[in-house]
C-alpha positions as CSV (number, residue, x, y, z in Angstrom):
1,M,-21.2,2.9,5.9
2,T,-17.9,3.5,4.2
3,K,-14.7,2.9,6.2
4,T,-12.4,5.8,6.4
5,T,-10.2,4.8,9.2
6,A,-9.3,1.9,11.5
7,A,-8.7,2.0,15.2
8,H,-5.7,-0.4,15.0
9,R,-4.2,-0.5,11.6
10,D,-1.6,-3.1,10.8
11,R,1.0,-0.9,9.1
12,S,3.1,-3.9,8.3
13,R,0.6,-5.0,5.6
14,I,-1.0,-3.2,2.7
15,N,-4.7,-3.8,2.2
16,T,-5.5,-2.9,-1.4
17,S,-9.2,-3.6,-1.0
18,E,-9.9,-0.3,0.9
19,D,-9.7,3.2,-0.6
20,Y,-8.4,4.8,2.6
21,E,-5.5,2.2,2.6
22,F,-4.7,3.1,-1.0
23,D,-4.7,6.8,-0.1
24,Y,-2.3,6.2,2.8
25,W,0.2,4.0,1.0
26,T,0.2,5.9,-2.3
27,A,1.0,9.1,-0.3
28,K,3.6,7.4,1.9
29,F,5.5,5.9,-1.1
30,G,4.7,8.7,-3.6
31,V,3.3,6.4,-6.2
32,S,0.1,5.9,-8.2
33,R,-2.5,3.3,-7.4
34,D,-1.4,1.3,-10.4
35,E,2.2,1.3,-9.2
36,L,1.2,0.3,-5.7
37,R,-1.1,-2.5,-7.0
38,N,1.7,-3.8,-9.3
39,A,4.2,-3.8,-6.4
40,V,1.8,-5.7,-4.2
41,D,1.2,-8.2,-7.0
42,Q,5.0,-8.7,-7.4
43,V,6.1,-9.0,-3.8
44,G,3.0,-9.5,-1.7
45,S,1.3,-7.3,1.0
46,S,4.3,-6.7,3.3
47,A,4.9,-3.0,3.5
48,D,8.6,-3.5,3.9
49,A,8.8,-5.7,0.8
50,V,6.7,-3.2,-1.2
51,E,8.8,-0.3,-0.1
52,E,12.0,-2.2,-1.1
53,Y,10.5,-3.2,-4.5
54,L,9.5,0.4,-5.2
55,K,12.9,1.8,-4.3
56,N,14.6,-0.7,-6.6
57,N,12.2,-0.5,-9.6
58,R,11.8,3.2,-10.2
């Protein structure tokens, strides 16, 4: 069974191990998977930190 949704998602953290999470966050931030993965590698999985990183490094 493939996960496509979660009942109670933690939107304060980015989980890069699930495709549906990549789909959500790449759409939210308007970035590619590689850009999102790089941002998470640089600042960790905090959605706020990733958003700030992406704003400052585009």
